N, C-alpha and C positions, 0 to 999 in steps of 0.2 A: 623807274618804279614798276613793280610787278602788276600785271593786270588783275583786276578784281573779279575773278572767276566765280567765287562763292558769294553771289549777290544775296540780298535779303530774300527775294522770292525763292531762290534755289535753296538757301539755308532753311527756310520755312518748309519747303517740300521735302528736304532731307530729313528734318525732324519729324514731320508728319508720317512719312513713309516708314522710318525706323520705329516710331511709336506704334503704328499699326502692326508691323512685323513682330514687335515684342508681345503684343496682345494676341495676335493670330497664331504665331508659331513660337510660343515661349520656350519650348524644349531646345530651340536653337541657341538661346541665350543663357539658359540656366547654368550651363557648365562653366561660364566665365565669371559668375558671381564669386568674388573672393571668399575663401573659407572663413575668414575673420568676421564676415557679416553675420549678425545674429539672425536667427529664424531660418525660414525656408528660402532657398534660392528662387523658387517660383514667385514668392511674394516680391522679392526685389526686382525680378524681371518685370512683373506687372507694374510695380511702382515706377520703374525707370521708363517703361512704355507710356504710362499716363503722364509722367513729367515731360516727356518729349512732345506728346500731343498738346499739353498745356502751353509749352513754350512756343510751339508752332502757331497755335491759336493766338497767343499774345503778340507774336511777331506780325501776324497777318493784319491785325487791327491797329490803325494809327493811334488810337487813344492809349493802347497798352504796349506799344512797340518798345518804348524805353525799358519798361519792366521786363518784357519778353526777351530782349537782348541780354539784359543783365542775368536773368534766370538761365538762359541758354548757355551763356559763358560759364556760369557756376555749374551747370549740369555737365558740360564737357570736362570740367576739371574733376567733378565728382565721379564720373565713370572711368576716369583714367586707370584706376587700379584694376578694373575689369579687363581693360585692354592689355595691361601688363601681364595679368594672369593668363590671358589668351596667348600672348606671345611666349611666355615661359612654358606653358603647357605644350604648345606646338613645337618649340625647339627641343623639348625633352622627349617628345614622342617619337618612337621608332616607326610609327604608322603614318605620321604626317609627311607629305611630300616636301621636297625642297622649295617649290614655289609657295606652298601653303606656309611654310616656316618664314620665308622671306616676306610674304604679304603681312603676316601677323606682326613681325618686327617693324616693317616699314610703316605700319599704321600708327605706331607710337608717336613719332614727331608730327603726324598729321593733326593731332589734337591742337597744336599751336595755331594753325590757320583757322581752325574751327572757332577757337576762343576769340581770335582777332575778328573774324567775320561776325560773330555774335555781338561783340562790342561795337563794331562798325554799324551793324544793323540798328543799334539803339539810336543812331543819329539820322537814320534814313527817313 
């Protein structure tokens, strides 16, 4: 059995950090919002940042941990199209370095352990 590196406290920290970054440096994330999303990309950046912070808070509290894990798993699924867009844009860009392209593509399957960790955190 693989070691459980992404523990509930680490998942909580990851979500909190990502949420803060979405709110503090939204321009970093605006470009990966899929074009099919209605409205402004910045709005979706802020919404996803707030959702990450809410999931982190829910995971941190024992009374809301089950809900937090469920919502975090759903959030990781919901943001997957943004990760796909980021990978597609990187691969298509003549300006993106080979390592950047590789990292963008390699991130895609990493959503699976994030979803699994969120569901596991529900039981912690």
